[in-house]
N, C-alpha and C positions, 0 to 999 in steps of 0.2 A: 504494499499500500504506500502511496506517495505520502510524504510528510510535509505539513505546512508549519511554519513557525514565524514569529515576529523577531526581528533583529533590531536592537537599539543601535542607532548610528550617531556619529558625532554631531554635536549641536551646530557646528559650522558647515556641515556638508550635506544637510538634508534639505528638503524643499524649502529653502531658506528657512529651512526645515521646520516648517511649521514654525520656523525661525527660531530656532534654538531648541527645537524638540522634535525631531521627527523619528517615527518608527517606520521603517520600510517593511513592506510585506514580502518576505522572502519565501517563495513557494516552489515546490516541485510538483508540477501538475501532470497527471497522466491523461492525455487527450483521448485515449482509447481504452478506458477502464473496462476490464474484463476481456480484452482481446489479446493480452499477452504482450502488447507493445511496450517498449521501455518508456519510463517516465522522462519527461523533459527535464533538463538540468535546472537547478535553482538559479534565481537571479535576485539581486537586491536593488531596491529603489533608492538611489541617493543622488543628490544634486549638489554640485559645487556652488557654494554661495558664501559671500562674506558674512561674518558674524553680525547679528543684529541684536536688538534689545531682548534680553531674556525675559521669560515669564516670571512673574513674581507673585502668583496666586499663593494662597496659604497651603504649604505642603502637607499640613496636618489634616486638610479636608479630604474626605473620601469622594473624589470626583467620579469614581467608578459607577456611582448610582446614576449618573447622567448618561451613561452609554446605553445603546440599544441592547436588547436581549436577543437570544437565538430565536425566540418566538416572533419577535418583531420582523426579522429578516427572512423568515421562512414563508413559503407560499405553496400553492398547489403543485408546483414543479419541483421544488427543493425543500428539504428539511435540514436546517443548519444546526450545528452544535458549537459550543465554545471550545476552541482548541487551546487557547492561551489567553492570559490577561496580564496587564502591566499597570500597577497602581501609580506609576510615575514615569512617563516616557522620558528616557535619558535623564532621569533624576529631577525632572521639572514638574511643576503642578499640572495635573491633568490625569488622563487615564487612556488605556487602549485595550482593545480586544480583537482577537482573530476568530472568525467564524468559518467553518468548513462544512460543505454539504455532505449528504449521506453517501455519495459515490466518490467523495474525495477528489472531485473534478472542478470544484468552484470554491473560491475563497473570498472573504470580505474582511478587510482590515479597517477598523474604526478607531480613529485617534482624536482625542480632544486635548488641547493645550490651553490653559487659562492664563491670560495676560492681565496687567494692572488695570486696563480699561479697554473700552471698545475701540478707541482710536488706535491704540497700539496693535490690537489684533488685526484691524483692517489694514493698517500700514504694512504689517508683516506679511499678510497675504498678497497685497499688491506688489511688494518688493520681490515676492517669490515667483510670480507668474512668468517672467521671462525664462525661467529655468524649468518650466513644467515639461518641456519636450525631452529632458533628460530622464524623466520618470516614466513617461508614456511616449514611446517612439512613434513618429508619424502622425502625431495628433495636432489638430488645430483647435486650441482652446476657444470656447465660446461661452457667453453668459447664459445662466439658467436661473429660473425664479426660485432659488433656495437660499434663505438667509440673506446676508449682506455680501455683495461681491461674489455671489455663487458662480463658480466656473467649472465647466465640464470639459474633460479631455479624453478622447477615445482613440485607441491605437493598439499597440502591442507592448509587451515588456521590452526593456532595452536589448535583450538578446534575441528578440523576435520569436521566442518559443511559446508565448502565451498571449491571448487577448487580454488587454488591460484597459481599465477605465478609471479615471481619477476625478473625484468631485471634491472641491474645496470651497469653504464658505466660512463666514463668521456669524456669530450670534452674540451680541453684547461683547464681553471680554473674552469669549471662547472662540478659538479657531479650530475648525473641524477638517479632517482629512479622511475621506472614505475612498479606499482603493479596492477595486473588484478585479479578480483574475480568474480566467477560465481557459478552456482549450481554444486554439486557433479555430476560427470559423464559428465559434459559439460565444461571441461577445455578449456581455450583459446588456440588455436593452436599456435605452435612455430612460424610458418611462419607469422602469423598476428602480434604476439608480436615483432618479429624482424623488420617487416615492420614499425610498429609504432615507434620502437626505432630508426630506421634509419631516419624517418621523423624528430624526435626530434633532432637527431644529426645534420641534415642539417639546421634546424632552429637555432641551436647554432652556427654552422659554419658561417652562413651568418649574424647573429645578434650580436655575441659576439666576440670581439678580443681575440686572444690567449694570 
């Protein structure tokens, strides 16, 4: 069975890395589950970027309660379970979780980093956008109606082994990164990605003060 895992990356080299905090989704995906085909090699999502303002939310707060659950991301087609969690991405205020479907062919990485205020979170996201192509190859980022500065990028993993979609947005002082990986030719639909993003936005709106 293929193994999915989250990998903490340096604060200075991730998607401006959620600017000082990013967790890349490192996954080995078997695009032909059950056929005996070898799994695709793992890849990591990292972006070269200059260091920016670090998050300064309260590290004692359990931000994990703000993350989506496996039930939230499951639907008629896929049932997801939690593969791993991280209560402090790269040691910074926030939380992350990795969800994998029942066939081990699709993964969703949900990462939240909490900044001092909404302005810092938004600036961090905007500064990161020029580097988004290093996370999702062949993508043309476009705005989507999710949170503030919602941006969607659809393409492949940097090594071209998997379909990859990245959604980033802010809600108040929180910056969210949702990364979806699956087999080539089986890209996650935009409608599903946006639905998941809106659920995460609602969870932040109800659970985190602006």
